N, C-alpha and C positions, 0 to 999 in steps of 0.2 A: 599700826594706826591706833590712835587713842580711842576712837569710837568705831563701831562696826555696824554696817547697814547691810541687809540682805535685799538686793535689788528685786523689786517686784513682789516681795513678801507682803501678804495682807493678813492682818490679825484683828479679829473682832474683840473689842474690849468693852465690858459693861462699866459705865461711868455714872449712872444715875445715883444721886445722893452722895457722891464722893465728897469727902471733907476737904481735900486739897485740890485746888484747881477747879472747883465746882462753879465758880463765877461764869466761866465759859461753858463748862460741861452741862450745866443744868438748863441752859437756854436752848430753845429750838433754833436750829440754824436755817432760818427762812426769812422772808421779807418782814415778818412781824418783829423780828429781833435784830435786823441787820444794823440799825443805827447803834444799838447798844453793843453789839459785837465789835463794830468798828471803833468803838470808843476805848476798848481795852488797849493798853500800851504794851511795850515789849516785855516788861517785867511780868505782866499777867500771862502773856503768851508763853514765855519761858516756864513759868510756874505750871501752866496747864500741860505743856509738852513734857516736862519732867515728871509730872504725876503719872503719865502713861509710859515713861521710859523704863528700860531695864528688862523688858521682855523681848525674846527673840523676834525679830521682824520689825521692831520699832526703833526710831532714832534714839541714840544714847542721850543721857542727861547732858544738858548744855548750860552755858552761862549766857548772860545778856550780850556779852561781847561776841560770842560764837554764833548767835542768831543774827543773820544778816538782814533778811527781809521777811515780812509776813503780810498776807493780804487775804481778805475774805472774797472769794470768787464764786460766781454762779457758773460752774464748769459746764453743766449740761443745758443751761439756758432754760431751766424749768422752775426758777424761783427758790430752789434749795441751794444753800451756800456751803462751800468747802473752805477749810483753812489751808492755804498754801504757804509754806515757809521754806526758806533756804538757810542753811547753816554751814559753817566752815570750821573744821576741827584741825586744820593744818594748812601748810602753804600751797597745796596743790589741788585740793578737792573741795567742791561745793556740793552739798547734798540737798535734794529737794524732798520734802515730805508733804503728802496730801492727806489731810484728815477729813473723812466724810462721816456724816451722822445719818443713821437710818431713822425710821419712824418711831422706834422704841427708845431712842437716845443712845444706842450703841454706836461706837465709832470704829471705822475701819481705817487703817493707815497703810499707805503705799509709799515707799521711799526709793529714791534713785540717786546714784552717784553720777554727776556730770551736768549739773545745772549751771546756768549763767544768771544774769539778773532776771527777776520774775517777769518783767516786761518782755524779755527775749525768750523765756522758757515756756510761759503759759500764754498761748496764742490761739486765736481762731484762724486757722490757715486757709480754710476753704469757704469762709463766709456763711456757714450754716448755723451760727449762733452757739456752737459747741466748741469748747476749748481743747486744743491739742497740746501736747508737751513736746518740746524740742530738747532732747537729752544728748549731750555730747558723750558718746559711748566709746570706750576703749576698743580699738581694733583687735581682732583675735590674734594675739601675740603670745605664743607659749614662751614662758621665761620672762625675765625682767628686761628693762631697757637700759640697764646700767652700761656705761656711765652717762647715758643720755638722760637729762633731767625731765625732758618733756615727752610724755607718752602720747603717741598718735591717737587721735580721736576723730570721730565723724558724727555729724548731727543726725541722730535717729529721731523719727517722729513716732509718738505714741498717741493713740486715740482711745477714747473711753468705750468700753464694751461691758455693759452691765455695771458691775460694782468695782471694776478695776481698769487700769490702763494697760493696753497691750501694744507691742511694736507693730506699726503699720506704715512704715516709710514708703513702701512701693506705691501706696495709694495717694501719695502727695507729690507727683512729679512737678507740678507747677511751682511748689516751694523751692525745689532744688534748681529748676530751670531759671526762675526769676531772681533768686537770692544767693543760693549757695554756689552753684557752678560758675556763674560769672565772677564771683570773688576769688574762687579757686584759680580760674584762668588768669586773672590779674596777678595773683600771688606767684603763680608758676612763671609768668613772664618776667616779673621783677627778680625773682630768685635766679632764673636762668641767665639773665643779663649779668647779675653780680657774680655768679659762678664762672661765667665766661671771662670775666675780667680778673679771675684769679683771687676773688675776695672771699673764698670759702662758700658757705651756704649749701654744701652738698647734702648734709643731713636734713636741713629744712626743706630742700627741694624734693628729696625722696619722701619725706613725710607728707607733704602736700599732694604729691602724685599718688601716694597710698590712699589718701582720703578721697581723691577724685575717682580712682579706680574702684574703690569700695562702693561709692554711690552708683556708678555705672552698672556694677554687678547687681546691686540691690534693686535698681529700677528695671533690670532685665534687658538693658540695652546692649550689654556686652558681658556675657557670663564669664568670660575669661579675661576681662580687662586687667591689665597689669602683668599678665603672664610673661610677656617678652621682657619687661623691665625686671621681673623677679629673677629671671635667668641671668640677666646682666649683673644684678645686685649680688647674686650668690657667688660670683667670681671676683668680688671686691674684697679688699682687706679692711674695709671700713665697717666697724661694728653696727653702725646705724643702717648701712646698706644691707648687711646680712640679716638684721632683724626685720627690715622691711620685706626682704625676700621670704623669710619665715612667715610673716603675717599674711602676705599675699597667697603663697602656696597653700598654707593651712586653710585659708578662707575659701579658696577655689575648690580645694579637695582633690583627692586622687594623686597627690604628690608627696606621700608620706616618706618615701625613700629620700627625696631631695631635702625635705625638712629635717630629717635625722642627720643627714650629712652636714647641713649648715649648723645645726645645733652643736655638733661635735667640734666644728671649726670656730664657733663663736667665742668660747672662753679665751682662746689664745689671742684672738683679734682684740678682745676687750683688754687683755693684759698688755698688749702692745700699745693700745691707745692710752691707757693709764700711764704707762712708762714714758710715752712720747710727751704727754702733758707735763710730767715731772721734769723732763729735760727742757721743755720750753719755758 
């Protein structure tokens, strides 16, 4: 990957008096400056971000084309503003960076892999005036998902605690019940019908089921959700099924022997899949 981000890493950086990017850095990030801050364009934001780039824990240097969105947001609802930006350095990943300024002008940065549009990523999910983050997080899957291009993810919720965001998905059941799980059920129904008609979609069906079961486990509604499916998947010759079995069993825990067995069988299954695609 061209750029590297360390999820959840926070680094304090002194920026007062900086010669480069100081247009943003020298201003207080509060109500007194918000109109000025919002007047800066993408070029200025990229220049500021790149001024802080290159240190472990910060987003890498980017171009204006790689910066997707940026917005000044009062995340805590206290009149102090943060710079939220998304950037994409390749075809599959969108990174979110949150820049926060303290009273002395120092900036902390927290970055995540798995953002969507800012309007979908930075949200007040419980109506308390504070913004949560919805981060599409890779499921615990030892090894790669080759030859599958799409890595399974689930929408984890992060809430602010002190100076940084921490994962707190279990505290937001209404979000999952009202928005996420109904859409998953709809997708499962559609994919099941297509699979029954012999139109493929087995891999997609398994990945959506994987997402649903992960959420049920996180919410505490079924600590072993997906275990039965995992045992079915592990007897399949489809690489995606095998990888879904690994992800499920590894996340539930206590199934290290089965995970090792599937990992040993996986390379041959992938080789067969690649060979079959060549033949098709």
